[in-house]
N, C-alpha and C positions, 0 to 999 in steps of 0.2 A: 605446409605452413610457411607464408611468406616472410622472412625475417626483414624488420625495418631497424636501421640503426637508430638507437634510443639517445645517444650521446652526441649526435651530430645532427643539430636542428637544420643545417643548410641542406645536408644529404636527405634529410626528410622532406624538406620543402620540395628538392629537385625529384624525388621520387613522386610526389603529390602531383607535381607538373605532368609528369609523363603518365601518370594513372589518370589524368583529368578527364579525357574523353571517355573512359569507361565510368568514371565516377558520375559525369552528367547522364551518360545513358542509364546507369542504374538508378540514379534520383528521378529521371523522367519516368522510367518504369515504375517506381514506387508511387509517384503521384498518379499515374494512369489507374493503378490498382486501387488507390484509395477512393476514386471517382465512381466506381462500380455501383451498380444499383442493388437495391435490397433483395432483389429476386435472384441474384447471382448464385449459383450451385457451387458454393466453396465452403470450406469450413475447416476447424483444426485438424479433425481427421483427413480430409481431402489432402491438406498440405504434407502431412506425416507420410500418407500413401504415396504422393508424388515424390518426396525425397526418398523414399524406400526404392523408388524405380529409378531416379535419376543420379541419386548419391548412394547406391545401395552399399557400397563397401567403404564409404566415407564414416568417422566417427561421428555418432550422434550424441551420446551422453557418457562421461566418466563419472563414477562414483563410488567412492571408497574401495578402490583397487579393481572395479569392474568396468570394462569398457563395451559399450554396445554400438554396431554400426546403426544407419537408420533402417537398413533391412532388418535386422535383428530387433530392434526397438518396435518397428511395426508389427512384427511377429508377436511381441509381448503385449502390445496393444489390443490386437485382435483376439489374444486367447482370453483377455479381460472382457472384451465385447461379447464373444459368444458365451461367455460365463453369465454375463449379465442378462443376456437375452433369455438363456435357459431359466433365469429367475423372473421371467416375465417383464422385464425392464424394456421399455420402449419409448417411441417419440413424447417428447414433452414431459416424462416423467422426472420428477425431483428426486435426487438421491444426496443423502448427506454423505461427506467425504472427511474423515479426518485422520491425518499422518504427518509425521514430520518430513521435511526434504528429504527426497530419496526418489528412485528411478520410478519405482511401482506407484509413488503418488501421480506423477506425470502419465504413466501408462494407464491406470485406473481412471483418472478424469478423461483422457482422449479416448480410451475405451468406452466410456458412457457417450461421449460426444459422437462418436462414429454411429451410434444407434439413434441419435437425435434426443438423448436424454440430457438432463441439465445437472452438472455437479455443484452441489452447494458445499464449497470448500471452507471448513471451519477452522477459526484460529485456534492453535493448539494450546493457549494460554488459557482460554475460556474453561470455566467450571460451573457446576451446579446451575443454577436458575439461568444465567446467561447462555449456557450452552444449550440446554433444553428449549429456551426461547427461539434460538437460532434453528434448531431441527424442525420445531413446530412452525415456525413463520414461513418456511418454504413447502410445509406439507409433505416431507419426505417420506416416500414409501420404502426405501431401504436405507442402511447405513453400512458404509465401508469403512472399517475399523482397523487401523494399524496396531499391531501388536504393541507399540510402544505407548498407545492411548488408550489402552483396555481398561485400565481403572477408571479413567475420567468417565468414560461411558457407561461403565458398570454402575456408577453412582447415580445416573439418571434413567437407567433403564426403566423404573417403575413408574417416571413420570411421562412415558412415551407409550404410544398404541402400538408400536412395532412388536411383531411376534417374535420370539426367540428362535434362534435356528434359520428360520426362513427368511428373516428380513435383515439379520446382521451378518456382513461377510468379512471373514477375518483375513488380514493381509501380514504375512509374518515378517519378522524384522530379524533380529538377532537369533530368534528361536529358542531364547531361554524361557518365554512365557507360553505354554501349549495353548492351542486353541481351546476356548472354553464351551461349554456344552450349550451355550447360547449363541454361538456363532458358526456358519458355515465356513469350512476351512478351504479357502481357494488353492492356497500351495498344494494341497493334498491331491487337487482334481486338476490343477492347471494343464498338465501335460495330456490331458483328455480332450481339450478344447482345441478347436481348429484354429490354425495360423493365417487362414485365408481372409481377404477382405471382406467384411459384412457389406450386402447389397444397399443397407439402408444409407450409408454415407453419401453415396451419389444424389440422393434427393434432398440433403439438408441445404437450405439457402441462408444467406446473409442475416435475414431476419429472424431466425431461429436463435432462442438463447442457448448458450453453451456453459456458463458458469453462474453461479450466485456469489458474488463476492461480498463478504460482510463488511460493513462500514458503520461506525456509530453515527454517521450524518450529523445532524445537529441537536437532536433530542432523544432521549430515551434509550432502550436497548439497542444493541445492533440491529442493523436493518439489512436487508440482503439486496444489493445493488445488482440490476440485471446487465450482464455482458453477454452481448449477442455475437454470433460468429463474424458478422459483418463488422462490428466494432473491433473485436479481437484482430481481425486480418488487417483492418485498415490502420489499426494502432501499431501492429508489428511493422507494417509498411513505412508508415510515417516516422516513427521514432527509430525503426532499426535501418532500413534500407536508405530513406531520405535524410533523417536527422543524424545518425551516427556512422553512416556509411559502411554498415556491415556487409562483409562479403564472405563468399562460402569458406574462404580460407582462414576466417576469424574463429577463435575461439572463445566462448562467453562465459565469464565466471559468475556463478549465481550462489550467493551467499545468503541472500534476503529470503524470509520465508515465502513459500510459494502460494500461501493463502492470500497473498497481497498480489494485486496486478501488476506491481512493478516487476515482480519476479516472473509470475506467470504469463503475463502478456506482452509485457516489454522486451524482457531478458530471453526468455524461451521463444516467445513469438518471432522476436527480431532474428534469433539464430536459425529457427525453424524456416522462416519465411525464405531464406536465400541457402539452406542446406549445410549452414555452418554447425560447429560443434558446441557442446555444453560441458563445462566442468561444474559439477554440482557439488556442493556442501551441505552437510546437514545443519551446521550452524556458523555462523560468522566467528571468525578468530583473528582479532588484531595482530597477534604475535605470530601468526602463521601466514597472514594474508599474502606477503610479497613472496615469501618462499613457495607458496602453492603457484603462484603466477609463473615464476621461474621453471619449476618442476613440470608443469603442465603446459608451459607455452601458451598461458593465456594472453589474449591482444585487446580484449574488452571486459568490462565488469559492469554490473548495476549497482547502484549506491542509493542511499538515503543520506541526507546531511551528517547524522550523526556517525555514520560508518565512516565518513571522511575524518570526521574530528577526531574518532577512537585512533585512525591511523596516523593522525599528526601527533597524538599524545604517546605514542610508541617513542623510545629513545632513538635518536638519529643515529643511522648507520652510514658508513662511506657509500655503500651500494645501494641506498633508497632509490636512486634514479636509474639504476642498472636493472631493468626488468622489461619484459616483452610487451607490457601495456601500451596501446597506441591511444585508446579512447575509453571514454565511460560514459555510461547514460543513467541518468537519475534525477532526483529532485531534492531540494532543501540544503543543497550545499551553500553556507552562509558567504555573502560577498567580502566579508572580512577574513575568511580563510581560503578564498578561492585561488588568490595567487600563489601563496604559501604551498597549498597541496599541489598546485598545477606544477611549480618549479621543482619542489622537493622531490617528487616521483616521477618528474619528467613525463606529464601526461600532455599529449598534442591536442587532443581534441575532448572536451566537455560538454557533453549534449546534455545540458539541463533542461527540464521541461516543467510544465504545469499541467494537471491533468486531475479529475476526479473520477472514481469508479463509477458514481451515479451520473456523471455529468455528460455533455453533449458536445464539447469542444476541448481543443489541447493547444498549449503554446509549446513551440520547441526552439532551441537554440540552434536552428539550422545553418547559420552562419559562423557558427563558433566564436561568438562574442563573448568578452568576459563579463562575469558578475551579472548574469542575466539568464531568465528562463525563457528568452526569446520573444518570437513574435506569433500571431494566431492568422491564419488565413481565412477562417470562419468569421462572421459578423459578431460581433460584441460591442459593448460599452462600459465605461467606468464611471460610477455615478457617486455623488456626495452621501457620505455616510456619517451621522452623528453617533460617536463610539460612546460617550457618556449615557446618552439616552437610549443607546441601542436601537437606532431607528434610521431608516433612509430619509434624507432631505428631499422634500419635493417644491416646486415652485409652485406660483399663485394659480396656474392652471391644472394643478394636480399631476404633473409630469414630474419625472426622475430628472435630476441636474447633472449632466455629465461633467467631471471634474476637469480643470485645465490640466496642461501639461506636466506642472511641477507638483500637483496635489496627489495625495493619497486617496483612493476611492474604493468602492465595492465593485468588485468585477461581475458583470451579468452577461451571459452569452446567449444569442439568440437562437431560438428554437425554430427550425426550418425544416423544409422536406429533407435538404441535404444533410443537415444537421440535427438529426432527430433525437428526441430525449427518452430513453428507454426507463430510467428512474430505478424504482425500487418495485418489489413484489407486492408492497403495501401501497394501493393507490392513493389512500388518503396522505401518506407520507411523501409520495411522489408530488402530488398537488401542491403541497405546502411549499415545494422549492419552486413553484412556476411563479412568474409576475407577469401581468398583463397591463396593456397600455401604459408602457413604460416610456418611449418617447413620442408615441403617437398613437392613436386610436386603433386597436385591433392587432398590434404587435405583441410577441410572446417571448418572455426570456427565461433562463435557468438562474436561479440565485446561487451563486457558488459559495457564498457565506466567507469569502475572503477578501481581504484589503489587499491591494497591489499598488504599485507606483511606476510610472514611467522613468526611464533611465537613458541617459546619452551614451549611445555605443558608436559614433561615428556614422560611415556611410554604411546603410543597410537596406538599400534599394526602396527607402521611403518608408519601410515597415517599423512602427513603433516596437520597441524592446520595453520589457517590464522586470521588476524584481517583486518577488512575494513580502508582503509587510506583516500581517497578522491575520488571525482567524476570528471571527467575530461569533456572536451567539454562545451556545452552550458547548462547544467544542474545542479543546486545544490539543496540542500534540506534545508528546513526551515519550522519549525511548522509542520514536519511530512509530508511535501508535497513537490513533485518535481517541482521546479520552472524552467520553459523554458525562458532563457534570451532572446531569439529571440521574443518571444511572448512579453515579457516585452517591449523590445526595440521597437517593432512595435507600441506599445502604446504611448511611451514617444516621438518618433519621429514625432508622429502626432501635438504635441504641437507646437503652432504659433513660440515659442521663441527657439526652439530647431532645430539645424542642423542635429545633428547625437548624437547617443548615444551608450554606450558600457556597458554592464549589465553583473555584475558577483557576486559571493558570497564570502564574507568575515568573516574570523572567529571573534568572539566576545567572550571573556572569560566568563565562565559559561553557554554559550548556545550551545546546540547541534545544529550540521548543520552549515549552513551560513547564515547571514542576506544578503539580497539584497542591492548591491551597483551600481548606475549608474553613469559611467564617461559620462559627457555630455560637446558637444561643442555647444555653442550658437551661433545663427546667429547674434546678437548684444549684448551689455554690459547688456541691461535691461533683467529682468528674473521675471516673475510674479509668485513667489513661490506659491502664496495661490491658484491662478487657476491651477496652475501645481499639487498641491497635490489633489485639487478637481478631475481633469482628471484622475489620477491614482484610486482614491477611486471609480470613476463611472465606470470604464472599467477593473479593475483587482480584483480578491480576495483578501483578506487581507494579505494572506500569501506571495503573489507574488509582494507587493507594496515595492519598495525599501525604506530601511531605511537611507541610506545614498546617498549624492549626492557629486561628484568631477568635479569641472568645469574645463574643459581641454581648453588648448590654440591650441592644435593640436591633431588629432586622429592618433595613432600610427597603421600601418597595416603590415602584413607581405608580403613577395614578391607575394604571390598568394592573396593579398588584403583581407586576413583574418583579423579581428581585433584582436589585441594582448591584451591577459587578464594575462598573466604571472605576468609581473612586478607589474600591477596593484592590483593584488591580493595579492601579497607579502608585497606591502607597505600599503594595508589595509585601516586603518581609523585613523592612528597615524599621527596627525600634523606635528611631527617632522621628519617624513620620505616623506612627501608630500609638495610640494612647492605651489601647486594649492589651491583653496580655497576649503574648505570642508564644507559640510552641514550636518545637522542631522534632522529628523522628529521630530517636536516638540510634547511633550508629549500629548497634546490635540488633534494632528492629523492634526490641521488645516492648518498647513504649514511647512516649514523648517527653522531651524535656524543655524548660524555659529557654527562648530564644533570647539571650542576652546580647548586649552591645559587643562584647568579646566573641561571642559565638558566632554572630551576625558577620564580624570582620573575617571571620575564619572563612566562612561561606563565600564571602565577597572576594577575598583573596585566594579562593580555589585550593585551600588547604584542606577541605573535606570533600571526599568523594560522594556525590549523591547519585 
């Protein structure tokens, strides 16, 4: 591992100059790889097999005291592949997978990919109806279940058509919960499976899907966004080799969940693309983060904005900047926290990006500019959007209106042969994100649903750079997760005391994203707040549960009967702005209490932890 002095920026700059020819060559190669056609025979499995040959004795993954080389990791992947083949799994088959972050999750997913099968990687927070929906939505023929998630799967087995023993594959974790009789025990038989590369891997092309990554999209229950081998390969090259300048000698710290593309594609993919190593942690720990980087000589990490904020909230230490990290890759780092984060922890390169699992283009901070997610090399437009009326503004000819340089607008990315759109497994849901005849007759764009604005960054080869502003429609982000308001509304509307609800996200000082708030119209004056809180806890993951309630006399709708959210979002949680009663989740989580001006001041003053 190359040591780069962290406390001498001049030395770092000189080292960068000496490495410049190598960096240019690496970036040029990455750009070339991103231009490969859809029939290219390369895949996630192909990359792992190549590393097993070229970097056989180099570390691939470090996890909870166990280290595997690329050769050893490929052998584990192959055991999974041969097991899956023996179960009848082949090209195009969808397999549900649920496990916490660990080596076996990566091995199982790539083991499926080597056969041409598609791994539907499930959010480990999902339970009940939402989890059942995800398994059904991809028509999963088998279910790979980690020991740590057995109870969650057991709860929904009666709702699925999968057969006990034949269709459930158990992957041990701590070994404290034995394999149930409704699962096939992979660890018990693993030594009997071959470690040779399966021949199917060489036939897989860029156009074949490798993962289903579940996203809430803009409406309804989670949707399965299709990730092809081509998009994975190009994203790993684009964000890793080109954007972050990841080299074989780097070590990538992954503490985000692998059911997110950030971790699975951008972090693991970036490392795998150049044969670098990964330090994998099961869950994020702000207090242990920098100690981990020092102990394992981590040079890069993947982040979301909240991860950075949690690190900044830790008590300052004299050695905060004394760490081996040189670069980080991620999205959502707030501009107002950017420089504090960069300077306190002595980070030299922040490769902020913008991309969607279901999208077709991406923005990347290639030039290491501050407080921006960078530029896009694919065609796009930013158009005028009326937030209050929740609609795109058109001109007199029916075309959309690009905003001026200073304005905030809705990002639309053009769909072309080069920048194709894979969308969701649900064609109707995919079609809803497509806009036609945007700037001229016959063109076609993907609606990102996000508002952005251009920012001045100085010299940038003429490439406009942008910042994220907000998310429109029915989705907002909280605790690093997309929250579908319609899903939350469907749960709230089932409560006996509720006639109708309107859910939206509100800004809270000191918090990234938006906290959940529900405007509720009651059937009567009585409202059992404790049972209401309990019903939310039972049916929604923690990040999706509203923290604030607004009791409405009437529910306002648009002319097309859409719920109006604009004014509600603007008024937020301030009792001085709202005439109706406001409630807030109690600290113990058992119910709700009145959001008084005094309590509001504590929230605004960041005296309460949300």
